[in-house]
Residue frames as a rotation matrix with the C-alpha (Angstrom) as fourth column:
MET 1
0.369 -0.792 0.486 178.67
0.178 -0.453 -0.873 -63.00
0.912 0.409 -0.026 163.85
SER 2
0.107 -0.424 -0.899 181.12
0.977 0.215 0.015 -62.82
0.187 -0.880 0.437 166.75
PRO 3
0.791 0.165 -0.589 181.67
0.383 -0.884 0.267 -59.55
-0.477 -0.437 -0.762 168.63
GLU 4
-0.201 -0.938 -0.283 185.15
0.126 -0.311 0.942 -59.21
-0.972 0.154 0.180 167.07
ALA 5
-0.589 0.054 0.807 183.74
0.797 0.203 0.569 -59.83
-0.133 0.978 -0.162 163.59
GLN 6
0.556 0.827 0.077 181.11
0.830 -0.557 -0.012 -57.15
0.033 0.070 -0.997 164.28
ARG 7
0.498 -0.454 -0.739 183.81
0.150 -0.794 0.589 -54.67
-0.854 -0.404 -0.327 165.37
ILE 8
-0.588 -0.775 0.231 185.84
0.323 0.036 0.946 -55.41
-0.741 0.631 0.229 162.25
ALA 9
-0.246 0.574 0.781 182.82
0.966 0.083 0.244 -55.07
0.076 0.814 -0.575 159.93
ILE 10
0.796 0.539 -0.275 181.82
0.573 -0.817 0.058 -51.72
-0.194 -0.204 -0.960 161.46
ALA 11
0.185 -0.823 -0.536 185.43
0.086 -0.530 0.843 -50.49
-0.979 -0.202 -0.027 161.41
GLU 12
-0.664 -0.438 0.607 185.83
0.590 0.192 0.784 -51.41
-0.460 0.878 0.131 157.75
ALA 13
0.207 0.825 0.526 182.55
0.961 -0.271 0.047 -49.64
0.182 0.496 -0.849 156.92
CYS 14
0.889 0.099 -0.447 183.99
0.274 -0.897 0.346 -46.54
-0.366 -0.430 -0.825 158.65
GLY 15
0.839 -0.534 -0.105 187.16
-0.416 -0.505 -0.756 -46.57
0.350 0.678 -0.646 156.59
TRP 16
0.264 -0.766 0.587 189.51
-0.726 0.242 0.644 -48.75
-0.635 -0.596 -0.492 158.64
ALA 17
0.842 -0.075 -0.534 191.70
-0.359 0.661 -0.659 -51.20
0.402 0.746 0.530 156.74
CYS 18
0.544 -0.736 0.403 194.44
-0.094 0.423 0.901 -53.64
-0.834 -0.528 0.161 157.57
SER 19
0.973 -0.206 -0.108 197.13
-0.129 -0.090 -0.988 -52.96
0.193 0.974 -0.114 155.00
LYS 20
0.503 -0.861 -0.071 200.75
0.864 0.498 0.073 -53.75
-0.027 -0.098 0.995 154.38
THR 21
0.922 -0.379 0.080 203.37
-0.374 -0.925 -0.067 -51.17
0.099 0.032 -0.995 155.24
GLY 22
-0.118 -0.993 -0.004 206.83
-0.993 0.118 -0.029 -52.36
0.029 0.000 -1.000 154.35
ASP 23
-0.699 -0.210 -0.683 207.16
-0.268 0.963 -0.022 -55.96
0.663 0.168 -0.730 155.51
CYS 24
-0.920 0.349 -0.182 204.42
0.301 0.327 -0.896 -55.69
-0.253 -0.878 -0.406 158.18
TRP 25
-0.277 0.916 0.292 200.67
0.546 -0.100 0.832 -55.25
0.791 0.390 -0.473 158.41
ALA 26
-0.918 0.024 -0.396 198.88
0.333 -0.496 -0.802 -52.60
-0.216 -0.868 0.447 160.49
TRP 27
0.124 0.992 0.035 195.44
0.966 -0.113 -0.232 -51.07
-0.226 0.063 -0.972 160.99
PHE 28
-0.933 -0.339 0.118 194.98
0.359 -0.881 0.309 -47.78
-0.001 0.331 0.944 159.15
CYS 29
0.213 0.975 -0.066 192.19
0.885 -0.221 -0.410 -45.24
-0.414 0.029 -0.910 159.11
ASN 30
0.980 0.178 -0.088 192.21
0.111 -0.859 -0.500 -42.41
-0.165 0.480 -0.861 156.58
ALA 31
0.618 -0.786 0.022 195.76
0.164 0.101 -0.981 -43.35
0.769 0.610 0.192 155.56
GLU 32
0.105 -0.572 0.814 197.04
-0.871 -0.448 -0.202 -42.82
0.480 -0.687 -0.545 159.13
VAL 33
-0.388 -0.297 -0.872 198.68
0.108 0.926 -0.363 -45.75
0.915 -0.235 -0.328 160.91
LYS 34
0.357 0.616 0.702 196.55
-0.694 -0.328 0.641 -46.43
0.625 -0.716 0.310 163.99
SER 35
0.960 -0.017 -0.280 198.38
0.158 0.858 0.489 -49.49
0.232 -0.513 0.826 165.25
ASN 36
0.450 -0.852 0.268 201.55
-0.885 -0.386 0.260 -49.24
-0.118 -0.354 -0.928 167.30
LEU 37
-0.134 -0.428 0.894 201.98
-0.329 0.870 0.367 -52.98
-0.935 -0.245 -0.257 166.96
PHE 38
-0.027 0.056 -0.998 202.76
-0.997 0.076 0.031 -54.25
0.078 0.995 0.054 163.50
HIS 39
-0.040 0.144 0.989 201.86
-0.419 0.896 -0.147 -57.83
-0.907 -0.420 0.025 162.82
SER 40
-0.935 -0.285 0.212 201.67
0.026 0.541 0.841 -60.50
-0.354 0.792 -0.498 160.18
LYS 41
-0.601 0.740 -0.300 198.75
-0.638 -0.219 0.738 -60.79
0.481 0.635 0.604 157.74
LYS 42
-0.378 0.463 -0.802 197.55
0.357 0.872 0.336 -63.88
0.854 -0.159 -0.495 159.60
SER 43
-0.466 0.163 -0.869 197.25
0.881 -0.008 -0.474 -61.99
-0.084 -0.987 -0.140 162.87
CYS 44
-0.930 0.046 0.364 195.90
0.066 -0.955 0.290 -58.77
0.361 0.294 0.885 161.35
LEU 45
-0.104 0.986 0.127 192.26
-0.225 -0.148 0.963 -59.53
0.969 0.072 0.237 162.00
ARG 46
0.374 0.194 -0.907 193.05
0.753 0.507 0.419 -60.81
0.541 -0.840 0.044 165.47
SER 47
-0.625 -0.656 -0.423 194.92
0.780 -0.542 -0.312 -57.60
-0.024 -0.525 0.850 166.39
THR 48
-0.038 0.751 0.659 191.78
0.577 -0.522 0.628 -55.57
0.816 0.405 -0.414 166.82
HIS 49
0.027 0.031 -0.999 192.63
0.982 -0.188 0.020 -54.06
-0.187 -0.982 -0.036 170.22
ILE 50
-0.833 -0.446 -0.328 193.25
0.375 -0.890 0.258 -50.74
-0.407 0.092 0.909 168.43
LEU 51
-0.608 0.686 0.400 189.85
0.365 -0.206 0.908 -50.59
0.705 0.698 -0.125 166.72
PRO 52
-0.575 0.500 0.648 187.08
-0.748 -0.641 -0.170 -48.58
0.330 -0.583 0.743 168.41
ASP 53
-0.962 0.270 0.032 184.96
0.212 0.822 -0.529 -50.67
-0.169 -0.502 -0.848 170.78
TYR 54
-0.735 0.678 0.030 181.74
-0.410 -0.479 0.776 -50.13
0.540 0.558 0.630 168.86
LEU 55
-0.128 0.746 -0.654 179.73
0.321 0.655 0.684 -52.65
0.938 -0.122 -0.323 170.87
ASN 56
0.116 0.123 -0.986 180.40
0.988 0.088 0.127 -50.93
0.103 -0.989 -0.111 174.22
ASP 57
-0.640 -0.460 -0.615 181.16
0.524 -0.847 0.088 -47.30
-0.562 -0.266 0.784 173.37
LEU 58
0.427 0.903 0.051 178.28
0.709 -0.299 -0.639 -44.98
-0.562 0.308 -0.768 172.45
ASN 59
0.345 -0.370 -0.863 180.73
-0.391 -0.892 0.226 -42.31
-0.853 0.260 -0.453 171.25
ALA 60
-0.752 -0.643 0.144 182.30
-0.184 0.414 0.891 -44.78
-0.633 0.644 -0.430 168.80
MET 61
-0.353 0.707 0.613 178.86
0.851 0.514 -0.103 -45.76
-0.388 0.486 -0.783 167.51
HIS 62
0.563 0.528 -0.636 177.91
0.255 -0.843 -0.474 -42.09
-0.786 0.105 -0.609 167.14
GLU 63
-0.203 -0.727 -0.656 180.97
-0.597 -0.439 0.672 -41.60
-0.776 0.528 -0.345 164.93
ALA 64
-0.848 -0.071 0.525 180.04
0.276 0.786 0.554 -44.72
-0.452 0.614 -0.647 162.93
GLU 65
0.097 0.985 0.145 176.46
0.797 0.010 -0.604 -43.49
-0.596 0.174 -0.784 162.47
LYS 66
0.315 -0.037 -0.948 177.79
-0.241 -0.970 -0.042 -40.23
-0.918 0.242 -0.314 161.01
THR 67
-0.751 -0.651 -0.109 179.19
-0.295 0.183 0.938 -42.23
-0.591 0.736 -0.330 158.07
LEU 68
-0.343 0.705 0.621 175.71
0.722 0.621 -0.306 -43.32
-0.601 0.344 -0.721 156.94
ARG 69
-0.946 0.166 0.280 174.19
0.118 -0.627 0.770 -41.68
0.303 0.761 0.574 153.89
PRO 70
-0.614 0.749 0.250 170.68
-0.784 -0.539 -0.310 -40.20
-0.097 -0.386 0.917 154.35
THR 71
0.250 0.735 -0.630 168.91
-0.724 0.574 0.383 -43.26
0.643 0.360 0.676 152.92
GLN 72
-0.269 -0.426 -0.864 171.04
0.264 0.830 -0.492 -45.52
0.926 -0.361 -0.111 155.14
ALA 73
-0.963 -0.076 0.258 170.28
-0.203 -0.422 -0.883 -43.35
0.176 -0.903 0.391 158.17
ARG 74
-0.111 0.991 0.080 166.54
-0.982 -0.122 0.144 -43.83
0.153 -0.063 0.986 157.59
ARG 75
0.350 0.189 -0.917 167.04
-0.248 0.963 0.104 -47.58
0.903 0.192 0.384 157.28
PHE 76
-0.703 -0.673 -0.231 169.20
0.101 0.227 -0.969 -47.54
0.704 -0.704 -0.091 160.43
ILE 77
-0.680 0.526 0.510 166.29
-0.731 -0.430 -0.530 -46.08
-0.059 -0.733 0.677 162.43
SER 78
0.360 0.871 -0.333 163.90
-0.877 0.438 0.196 -48.67
0.317 0.221 0.922 160.99
GLU 79
0.085 -0.410 -0.908 166.36
0.046 0.912 -0.408 -51.44
0.995 -0.007 0.097 161.94
LEU 80
-0.847 -0.493 0.198 166.94
-0.127 -0.174 -0.977 -50.01
0.516 -0.853 0.084 165.43
TRP 81
-0.245 0.838 0.487 163.27
-0.929 -0.347 0.130 -49.78
0.278 -0.421 0.864 166.40
PRO 82
0.640 0.549 -0.537 162.54
-0.390 0.835 0.389 -53.55
0.662 -0.039 0.748 166.36
ILE 83
-0.226 -0.787 -0.574 165.76
0.351 0.483 -0.802 -54.24
0.909 -0.382 0.167 168.28
MET 84
-0.931 -0.132 0.340 164.57
-0.215 -0.555 -0.804 -51.84
0.295 -0.821 0.488 170.99
ALA 85
-0.185 0.983 -0.002 160.88
-0.509 -0.094 0.855 -52.81
0.840 0.159 0.518 170.84
PRO 86
0.112 0.278 -0.954 161.07
0.559 0.777 0.292 -55.31
0.822 -0.566 -0.068 173.72
SER 87
-0.760 -0.444 -0.475 162.20
0.637 -0.360 -0.682 -52.54
0.132 -0.821 0.556 176.08
LYS 88
0.195 0.876 -0.440 159.68
0.922 -0.317 -0.222 -50.34
-0.334 -0.363 -0.870 177.85
GLU 89
-0.281 -0.361 -0.889 161.61
0.104 -0.933 0.345 -47.21
-0.954 0.005 0.300 176.83
ALA 90
-0.992 -0.100 0.079 161.03
0.082 -0.021 0.996 -48.03
-0.098 0.995 0.029 173.16
GLU 91
-0.314 0.948 0.056 157.34
0.922 0.291 0.255 -48.54
0.225 0.132 -0.965 173.79
LEU 92
0.338 0.419 -0.843 157.22
0.687 -0.722 -0.083 -45.10
-0.643 -0.551 -0.532 175.39
GLY 93
0.879 0.051 0.474 158.98
0.434 -0.495 -0.752 -43.57
0.197 0.867 -0.458 172.41
THR 94
0.705 -0.708 -0.041 162.29
-0.592 -0.619 0.516 -42.72
-0.390 -0.340 -0.856 174.07
PHE 95
0.811 -0.496 -0.309 165.47
0.033 0.567 -0.823 -43.76
0.584 0.658 0.476 172.36
HIS 96
0.411 -0.735 0.539 168.11
-0.878 -0.159 0.452 -44.91
-0.247 -0.659 -0.711 174.80
ALA 97
0.941 -0.082 -0.329 169.67
-0.088 0.878 -0.471 -47.63
0.327 0.472 0.819 172.68
THR 98
0.594 -0.788 0.159 172.83
0.002 0.200 0.980 -49.24
-0.804 -0.582 0.120 173.94
ALA 99
-0.108 -0.739 -0.665 175.99
-0.858 -0.268 0.438 -49.26
-0.501 0.618 -0.605 171.86
ALA 100
-0.814 -0.195 0.547 175.44
-0.014 0.948 0.318 -52.97
-0.580 0.251 -0.775 171.16
GLN 101
0.154 0.945 0.290 171.88
0.552 0.161 -0.818 -52.32
-0.820 0.286 -0.497 169.93
ARG 102
0.612 0.014 -0.791 173.11
-0.460 -0.807 -0.371 -49.52
-0.643 0.591 -0.487 167.70
ALA 103
-0.504 -0.852 -0.139 175.93
-0.680 0.293 0.672 -51.72
-0.532 0.434 -0.728 166.37
GLU 104
-0.534 0.386 0.752 173.42
0.424 0.892 -0.156 -54.46
-0.731 0.235 -0.640 165.51
ALA 105
0.586 0.801 -0.125 171.17
0.342 -0.383 -0.858 -51.99
-0.735 0.460 -0.498 163.67
PHE 106
0.245 -0.598 -0.763 174.20
-0.726 -0.635 0.264 -50.47
-0.643 0.489 -0.590 161.90
LEU 107
-0.769 -0.584 0.261 175.28
-0.309 0.696 0.648 -53.86
-0.560 0.418 -0.716 160.58
LYS 108
-0.177 0.796 0.578 171.74
0.662 0.531 -0.528 -54.76
-0.728 0.289 -0.622 159.53
THR 109
0.597 0.361 -0.716 171.60
-0.150 -0.827 -0.542 -51.45
-0.788 0.431 -0.440 157.67
LEU 110
-0.111 -0.778 -0.619 174.71
-0.861 -0.235 0.450 -52.30
-0.496 0.583 -0.644 155.66
LEU 111
-0.770 -0.148 0.621 173.75
0.046 0.957 0.285 -55.90
-0.637 0.248 -0.730 154.89
PRO 112
-0.785 0.522 -0.333 171.58
-0.478 -0.169 0.862 -56.52
0.394 0.836 0.382 151.84
ARG 113
-0.171 0.822 0.544 167.98
-0.841 0.166 -0.516 -57.39
-0.514 -0.545 0.662 152.65
PRO 114
-0.784 -0.114 0.611 166.93
0.077 0.958 0.277 -60.96
-0.617 0.264 -0.742 151.85
């Protein structure tokens, strides 16, 4: 999954949607227009500059993590641990996961297990 596709998937899981308003399309979150630039349906998914930068912003990932239900939060931790396992910090039991690592675990949490 590309970084943009990851951002879109996390954003949609957090309540963002690209919806039609009048003759244009825009990114919304909680019914509030978040995009200053309206665009066509074809460019909607490419106009992601307004979405939070989940892969590089720990604050954005913290907000995303708050949307997880308790069972999902437990799965998130179990998904995050193996992603961090190669790092020495994880071996020592400290959790200093990057935003990208947290985003990966978040997406794995939401995807059905094989």
